[in-house]
N, C-alpha and C positions, 0 to 999 in steps of 0.2 A: 545339581539344581537343585533347593527345596521345592517339594508343592506350593508354597506361597508365592515365590520367585516365578517358577514356571506360569501361573493366572495372572500375577501380575505381568508379564511380559504378554501373555494373550491377552489380557486385557485395552492393553495400552497398543495391539496392533489390532484391534476390531474397531477402537475410540479411531486408531487412524485412517482405518477402510472405511468408514462411513464418512468422514470431511473428504476422503478422496472420491468416492463417489460423490457426495453430494457438488464434490467442484468441478466432477467430469458432464453431470447431469447438466447442473447451471449454464456452464461453458455452451453444450449442443444444444439444448433445449430451451435454456431460459429457467430464471430461481421460477416460475409460475408452477414447473412440471416437479421440482422438486419437493416430493412429502413423502411421509414415512413410510406410507406405503410402497412406492418407488423403491427409495433407499432400500428396504427389508427384501424386497427383492434382487434389488442390484448386489447386495452383499450376503446374501444366500443368509440370512439371522431372521425371526420372529421378530414384529413389533416391541415384544416385552422386551429383548432381550437388547433394542436401539434406545428405547425408552430407560434402559440402565446406565446409559452411555450419556442420552440428552434427554432433555425433560419437552423435547417439541423441536418444527423445524427453526425457532427464536435463535435456540442454542447453539443448534447446529450452525445457523448462519455468523452467528458471531464467533464460534470457534475457526469455519473460515475466513473469516474477515483478519484474526488474531495470526493465523501462520501466512496471511497474504501479507500483512505488515512488517514479519520477517524476512520474508521472500523481496520485499521491497527493500528493506534497509541494508539485506544483501548487494542489492545491484543498484542502489545508491552509493555506497562504499567502494561497491568498484569502480567505479566511474570518478570516482572523487580521489581513490585512490592512487588508480594506474596510469603510473607518468607516460606524456607522450612529449615529443622532442616543441620546443619552446613554450611549453606551462606555463598559462600568467593564471592568475585567479579566476579573473573573467572568464578563461578557456574552462578552468576547472569546473565553473559555477552553470556554462552552458553544457557542459556533458552531463552532470548530472542533471540539470533541467530535462532535457532529452531523453536521457534515462528514464525519469518518470510518463512523462508522455509518451514511450515507448514503453512501458509498463504498464502502463493505462489502454493504450489501444491493444496488445495484446491478449490481456488481460480481464475483456468488457465485463465477464461475472464474477469474477473476484473484484474486480475494481468496484464495483457496482456493491457490493457485501461488505467491503470497508468505509466506503463514504455514500452512499444513498442508501440507503436500507437499513431500517430501525434494527438495532443491535446491540444498545445500553450498554458498551465501550464507554466507558470514562473517558474522553478527552481533556487534557490540560484540566489535570488533578493529581491528586497525592494518591488516586485510585487508579490511573493511569498504566494499563497492561506493558510490561517491559518492550514488549517486539514494536509498540507505538512509541513508545517514548524514543527506542535507536531508531526509527523511521526519521523521526521531527528532529533529533538528534545529526543524523547527515545531512539536514538543511542547512541547523546550525551551521556546522563544523565550513561547511563549504563557503558559506557566508558573513564566516568571521574575518575575511581578508579582505572582506569590502563595506563591512555595513556601518563603517565609523558610526555616528555619534548616536544614530538610530537603536542599538545594539541589536546582538542576533536573534535574539529569540521574537524580536518585533520581525524583525526584517524576513524570517524564516517564517512567519506565520503569513506575512502578505506576499510572498514568494511563491509558498506552497497554494493558498485562494487563488491565486493569480494562475498558474499551473494546473490548478484541480478545475476550473473555469475554460482554460484552453482544451482540457481532454473530456471534458463534457460535452462541450459545443462540437467540437469534433467529432465525439462518439455519437451524436443527434444528429449531425451531417447538415448541421448550422453556420459552420465555418468550413472552409474547403481543406479536406488534409493536406493539400501539395502545399499550403503555403503555412503550416507547420514549421518550418526551421525558421523563416523570417519572423515570427511571433516571440520566436523562443530571442532571436538573435536582439530585436526591436527591446524587450525584455528587459534581456541582461545588458544588453546595453545603457539604460538609461538608470537602472537600479543599479549597477556597477559604477556607474562616472564617479570622478572623483569630488565631494562636497568643496565648492568654494567658500570662504567662509564670506558670514554677510556684513554689509556695507554700515556702519552705524550711522 
């Protein structure tokens, strides 16, 4: 391995180490505890080294969020493509919805970085990162069989917004967590029901 290749690999490892440390600290103590000083202590690199990777906390949060979208896409894909006996399009959508809510419930700080904190990540634009496109794409694919005349992109935006609301309200303790399955059933059953043609 050349010196340049080794240095590039070491830099990539440091980069990932900083992201992982930020995630661990945020999950255990909240994002307020994530500072460049704390991260420097955790990863045992000086603050100048840390700043050579990230301009500041906002850039670190952005990197964490993008990593989160990649993980979310993987979980949604697994929920969508893992067959179960008696699968219907509605059941697949129900699994995808529950996978989304499970992700939000078990990775609170990561979800906050992805959807709550300011990150300067462009959504729904040509500059949108591939990781985010992949996560949204899983919703689109899950909804294609039931979207009907609405168009799967628009339908996916509505479902994503509804699930985000459920995830946020449950996280904040504003709705009882034990009824989450019933809420998803209600959402899926109404959104995925067959459309009837309007009478002229």
